[in-house]
C-alpha positions as CSV (number, residue, x, y, z in Angstrom):
1,M,-12.0,-21.1,-12.6
2,K,-15.4,-18.4,-12.2
3,S,-13.0,-15.2,-10.4
4,L,-14.6,-12.2,-9.1
5,I,-12.5,-9.1,-8.6
6,V,-13.2,-6.6,-6.3
7,E,-10.5,-3.2,-6.9
8,D,-11.8,-0.1,-6.7
9,E,-8.4,1.7,-9.2
10,K,-9.3,1.0,-13.2
11,L,-5.8,0.2,-14.0
12,A,-5.1,-2.1,-11.0
13,A,-8.4,-3.8,-12.3
14,E,-7.3,-4.2,-15.6
15,R,-4.2,-5.3,-14.7
16,I,-5.6,-7.9,-12.7
17,Q,-7.5,-9.3,-15.7
18,L,-4.6,-9.3,-17.6
19,L,-2.3,-11.3,-15.2
20,L,-5.3,-13.9,-14.6
21,H,-5.6,-14.5,-18.4
22,Q,-2.0,-14.6,-18.8
23,Y,-1.9,-17.0,-15.9
24,D,-4.4,-19.2,-17.5
25,N,-6.7,-18.1,-20.7
26,S,-9.8,-20.4,-19.2
27,I,-10.2,-18.0,-16.1
28,D,-14.1,-16.6,-16.0
29,I,-14.2,-13.3,-15.1
30,V,-17.4,-13.1,-13.9
31,G,-17.0,-9.3,-12.2
32,V,-15.5,-6.5,-11.4
33,I,-16.2,-4.2,-8.4
34,D,-15.6,-1.0,-7.0
35,S,-16.9,-0.6,-3.7
36,V,-17.9,-2.5,-0.9
37,E,-22.0,-1.9,-1.1
38,E,-21.5,-3.0,-4.8
39,A,-19.4,-6.2,-3.7
40,V,-22.1,-7.1,-1.0
41,T,-25.2,-7.2,-2.9
42,W,-23.4,-8.9,-6.0
43,L,-22.5,-11.8,-3.5
44,R,-25.9,-11.8,-2.1
45,R,-27.3,-12.1,-5.9
46,H,-25.2,-14.3,-7.2
47,P,-23.7,-18.1,-7.2
48,A,-20.5,-17.8,-5.1
49,P,-16.9,-17.7,-7.6
50,D,-14.4,-20.0,-7.1
51,L,-12.0,-17.0,-5.8
52,I,-12.3,-13.5,-5.1
53,I,-9.3,-11.2,-5.9
54,M,-9.7,-8.2,-3.7
55,D,-8.5,-5.0,-2.7
56,I,-8.3,-4.6,1.1
57,Q,-8.9,-0.6,0.9
58,L,-11.6,0.7,-1.4
59,A,-13.4,3.9,-2.2
60,D,-16.3,3.6,0.4
61,G,-14.5,1.8,3.0
62,S,-12.2,-1.5,3.9
63,A,-13.2,-4.7,2.1
64,F,-13.1,-6.0,5.8
65,D,-16.5,-4.3,5.5
66,I,-17.8,-6.7,3.2
67,F,-17.1,-9.7,6.0
68,K,-19.2,-7.7,8.4
69,Q,-22.1,-8.4,5.9
70,I,-22.2,-11.5,4.4
71,K,-20.6,-14.7,5.3
72,I,-18.1,-15.9,2.6
73,S,-16.5,-19.2,2.1
74,T,-15.1,-18.4,-0.7
75,P,-11.1,-18.3,-0.9
76,V,-10.0,-14.9,-1.4
77,I,-6.7,-13.6,-2.4
78,F,-6.2,-9.5,-0.6
79,T,-4.0,-7.0,-2.5
80,T,-2.8,-3.9,-1.2
81,A,-0.5,-1.0,-1.4
82,F,0.7,-1.3,2.0
83,D,3.8,-3.0,3.4
84,Q,3.5,-6.5,4.8
85,Y,1.8,-5.7,7.9
86,A,-0.1,-9.5,9.3
87,L,1.8,-11.4,6.7
88,E,2.4,-14.4,9.1
89,A,-2.0,-14.3,9.9
90,F,-2.3,-14.6,6.0
91,K,0.1,-17.8,5.8
92,V,-1.0,-19.6,8.5
93,L,-4.5,-18.9,8.2
94,S,-4.2,-20.4,4.3
95,V,-4.7,-16.9,2.9
96,D,-2.1,-14.7,0.7
97,Y,-2.3,-11.3,-0.8
98,L,-0.2,-9.2,-2.8
99,L,1.7,-5.8,-2.9
100,K,0.5,-3.5,-5.4
101,P,1.4,-3.1,-8.1
102,V,0.5,-6.9,-8.4
103,T,3.1,-8.5,-10.4
104,L,2.5,-12.1,-12.7
105,Q,5.1,-14.0,-10.7
106,A,3.2,-12.7,-7.6
107,L,-0.1,-14.0,-8.8
108,T,1.5,-17.1,-9.9
109,Q,2.7,-18.0,-6.8
110,A,-0.3,-16.9,-5.1
111,L,-3.0,-19.3,-7.2
112,D,-0.4,-21.9,-7.5
113,K,-0.6,-21.9,-4.2
114,L,-4.8,-22.1,-4.1
115,K,-4.4,-25.4,-6.4
116,I,-2.3,-27.1,-3.6
117,L,-4.4,-26.3,-1.1
118,Q,-7.9,-27.3,-2.7
119,A,-6.4,-30.4,-3.4
120,R,-6.3,-31.1,-0.3
121,I,-9.5,-33.1,1.3
122,D,-8.4,-31.6,4.9
123,L,-8.3,-27.8,3.7
124,P,-9.4,-26.2,6.4
125,V,-12.2,-23.2,6.2
126,I,-10.8,-19.9,6.4
127,D,-11.4,-17.7,9.4
128,Y,-11.5,-14.4,8.3
129,E,-13.1,-12.6,11.6
130,K,-9.6,-13.9,12.8
131,I,-7.9,-12.1,9.9
132,I,-9.8,-8.7,10.8
133,E,-8.8,-8.9,14.1
134,L,-5.1,-9.9,13.4
135,I,-4.8,-6.9,10.8
136,A,-6.9,-4.5,12.8
137,S,-4.5,-4.8,16.1
138,R,-1.5,-3.3,13.6
139,P,-1.1,-0.4,11.8
140,A,-0.9,-0.2,8.3
141,Y,2.0,2.0,6.2
142,K,2.2,2.4,2.3
143,A,5.0,0.6,1.0
144,R,5.3,2.3,-2.4
145,Y,4.0,5.7,-4.0
146,A,2.9,6.5,-7.3
147,G,4.3,9.6,-8.3
148,R,4.1,11.0,-12.0
149,L,7.5,12.5,-14.2
150,G,5.8,13.6,-17.5
151,S,3.2,11.6,-18.5
152,K,4.8,8.7,-16.8
153,L,3.4,6.5,-14.0
154,H,6.5,5.4,-11.6
155,F,5.9,3.2,-8.5
156,I,8.8,4.2,-5.8
157,D,9.4,2.0,-2.9
158,S,9.7,3.9,0.5
159,K,12.6,3.4,1.3
160,E,14.3,4.6,-2.1
161,I,12.3,7.8,-0.8
162,S,14.5,11.1,0.5
163,F,11.7,13.2,1.0
164,F,8.6,14.9,0.5
165,E,8.5,18.8,-0.4
166,A,5.0,21.3,-0.7
167,D,5.4,23.6,-3.4
168,N,2.0,25.9,-3.0
169,K,-0.8,23.3,-4.0
170,V,2.0,20.8,-5.8
171,V,3.9,18.0,-3.8
172,F,7.0,16.3,-4.9
173,L,8.4,12.8,-3.7
174,V,12.3,13.3,-4.1
175,R,14.3,9.8,-4.4
176,M,17.7,9.0,-3.2
177,D,18.8,9.7,-6.4
178,G,17.8,13.1,-7.0
179,S,14.5,12.5,-9.1
180,R,11.6,14.1,-8.2
181,Y,8.3,13.0,-9.1
182,L,4.8,14.7,-8.5
183,V,2.2,12.7,-6.0
184,E,-1.0,13.3,-5.6
185,Q,-1.9,13.5,-1.7
186,T,-1.1,16.3,0.4
187,L,1.6,16.3,3.1
188,E,-1.2,16.0,5.8
189,E,-2.3,12.6,4.0
190,L,1.1,11.3,3.9
191,E,1.2,11.7,7.3
192,S,-1.3,9.2,8.0
193,M,0.4,6.8,5.4
194,L,4.6,7.0,6.1
195,D,5.9,5.1,9.0
196,P,6.9,7.4,11.6
197,K,9.9,5.6,12.7
198,Q,11.0,6.4,9.2
199,F,9.7,10.1,8.3
200,F,9.3,13.0,10.3
201,R,7.9,16.3,9.0
202,I,10.4,18.8,9.7
203,S,8.2,21.9,8.6
204,R,4.8,23.1,7.1
205,R,6.7,22.1,3.6
206,V,8.7,19.0,4.6
207,I,8.9,15.2,5.4
208,V,12.0,13.7,5.6
209,H,13.2,10.3,5.1
210,I,15.5,9.5,8.4
211,A,18.1,7.4,6.2
212,S,18.4,10.4,3.9
213,I,19.7,12.4,6.5
214,M,23.6,12.7,6.3
215,Q,23.7,15.7,8.8
216,V,22.6,18.2,10.9
217,K,23.7,21.7,12.1
218,P,22.7,24.8,14.0
219,Y,21.2,27.4,11.9
220,L,19.5,31.0,12.6
221,N,16.8,31.3,15.4
222,S,17.1,28.4,17.4
223,R,16.6,26.6,14.5
224,L,18.3,23.6,12.7
225,V,19.6,22.4,8.9
226,A,19.5,19.2,7.8
227,L,21.7,18.1,4.9
228,L,19.4,15.4,2.9
229,K,21.0,12.9,0.1
230,C,19.8,13.6,-3.6
231,G,21.7,12.3,-5.8
232,S,25.5,13.4,-7.1
233,K,24.3,16.6,-4.9
234,S,22.5,17.3,-1.4
235,E,20.0,19.1,-0.5
236,E,19.3,21.4,2.7
237,V,16.4,21.9,4.4
238,I,15.3,23.8,7.8
239,I,13.7,22.3,10.4
240,S,11.7,24.9,11.6
241,R,12.0,26.0,15.3
242,E,8.9,24.7,16.5
243,R,9.8,20.9,15.4
244,V,13.3,20.9,16.5
245,N,13.0,19.0,20.2
246,D,10.9,16.7,18.7
247,F,12.8,15.9,15.7
248,K,16.0,15.6,18.2
249,S,13.4,12.9,20.0
250,W,12.9,11.3,16.8
251,A,15.8,11.2,15.5
252,D,17.4,9.3,19.1
253,S,14.7,6.7,19.4
């Protein structure tokens, strides 16, 4: 099986290659591409592969920009760092997608499903335009965040996060168990990635998770102080005065 990988994260691309060969060492990886522009060029110049494994978010745009420029009939398995939005649409249309970091079990299930579909005589044509329409209609929020602790990179599920805190230009992710990790994003970037029903920016320095809030009480100058879960201890953070009313509405929604 000839497979094309479209992925702009080098480590993620290497991981997919490794997992593909663990699944079947005879799989021929015909290319590893990291951008929309390069993918369009490659697909126009080469015979169609048997499978494309494609990240949704690429360095120069969305993977769906590729489908707007060139017709693709090859089966595609999408990968994404975002939560399971439009999952049912993918399933109904006989397309699968995998949440990062991709595991061997998840990839195996997707490839086994592809084999079953290819064995069917009445395999339907995949309507990628419909997929684009369905995905565009729903916001995508990240489900996992990469945090660095020393020289090691960890992947933390959003439900495990207590709060994000900025210290000058450094941003920390603090888990419910109290462990702290460095993250690359700014608080402004995180705000656009986080589900606003679950996370709220209580000040210029802190974004909190609703599940981490143990108690809220009055504080000086019409502010509030929130007591957050942080391992065996708790952490007090100040809710700025200008955000108090919005915080109350968010917490009560």
